Each structure stands twice: as C-alpha cells, then as structure tokens.
N, C-alpha and C positions, 0 to 999 in steps of 0.2 A: 175725535182726534186719531190719527193714523198712526199705527205701530211701525211704519217704515223708518229705516234709520239710514243715515248717510256716513259711509266709511270715508273719513276726511283725508286718509292717505291716497286713495285713488279716485275721490269723487264718484262713487258708484253709490247708487240707491238700493238698499237691500230690502225686499219684500218678504215677510216674515212667512205669509201664506205659501208661497211658492218657493222660496229659496232663491228666486232668481234675482239678479242685479241688472240694474241698468246704468249705462254711463256713457260718456263721449268717445266716440271712436276717434281714430287718428285722422288729422286734417286730409280731406280729399277722398276718405273712404266712400265707396259706393255700394249700394244693395245689390244683391243678385240681379241679374238683366240690367243693371246701369253700368255706365261707365264714364271715364272722365270727359270724353267728349260729348256725351249725351247722358247727363245725370238726371235720369228720369226718376230716380229717387236716390236718397243718400243715407247712409247709416249712422246713427248715434248710439252705439252699444246695441241693444235689441229693437231700438226705436227706427222707425223708417218714415219718411215724407215722401208723399207721392203727389207730383205736380198735376193739375188738372190738364185735359186735353187741350184745353184754351191756352193755358200757360205753355204748353208744350208747342203748341202752334204759334203762340207769339215769338218764342224762342226761335223757332225754325224761320219764321218771316224776317226776324231781325238778322239772322245770319245770311238770309238771301239778299236783303237790303244793303248790307255792308259789302256784299261782292259786286254790287253795282258802283262803277266808278263816278267819282263826282264830276268828272269832265268828260264830255262825249267828245272823244279825240277824233273820230270820223267826221262829225260836224265842223269841229275847229280846223281840220285839215282841209275840208270842202271850202269853208270861208277863206282861209288863207290862200288858197289856189285862186279863187274867185278874184280876191283883192289884188293878188300878184298879177294876173292876166287881163284885169281891167273889166271883167265881166259882172263884178258886184255893184248892182245899182240899188242901194237901199230906198225904200219909199219914204219921202220926208212926211207925208200925210199919215202913213203908218206909224212912223216914229212918234209924230205930234200926238195921234190919238192913244198910243200907249203911255206917253208920259203924262197925258192929261188924266188917264184912268188910274195910272199909279199914284198921282197926286190926290185925286179925289179919295181913293181908297185910304190914304195914309191920313187925311183930313177928318174922315169919318171915324177913324180909330181913336184920333186925339179926343174927340168929344165925350 
C-alpha cells in the first residue's frame, strides 16, 4: 500500500518521499513547447501527455482535409456554363453503366 495522501481541498496527490504534489491544471493549460493551436502536450499539474508522431500527423491531416471544400465550385461553374450554352452532352451509356455499377455495389453490401 502507498503512503500517498490526497488533499481533498485542492485534489492534489502528496507524495511523502519527494514532497511533490500532482494535480489537475487549469483547463486548456499546455506544456512548454505546446500551445492551444498545436497541443503536442498538455499539463495536469506535473503530469504531461505526449502525442505520438502518428497522432500528431493524423491531427494535421484532419486539419488539411477540413480545409478542402465539400463542393468543387470550379467544376460546378463549368457544368453550369456548359448547360447554359448547350454544350453539355452527357453520355447516356456512361450514366447507365454508373447506375448499374452503383446498384450492384449496394446489392452486394446488403447481403
């Protein structure tokens, strides 16, 4: 059994051997080298959390993906212009092929 004690008034753990205490830091606190925009590590008293390089990379990729628009405005404008000037001629064969491919994929997923 440990001789650690918990100070209930401020939720800090007192370690008898070192006299050091550990507890929760203020919300949003970051470790040296970290910041709110890139929280590579956060502080909870003297405790730190380090994100793995993989987790950091995933966070960067997520940020990059969030910057990509859901709609390709340039392509939409090209199609609108083509429809407006009568130059848009969709291939009925290509549309049929894609509809059949999509339906087959959906049917396979239901099984």
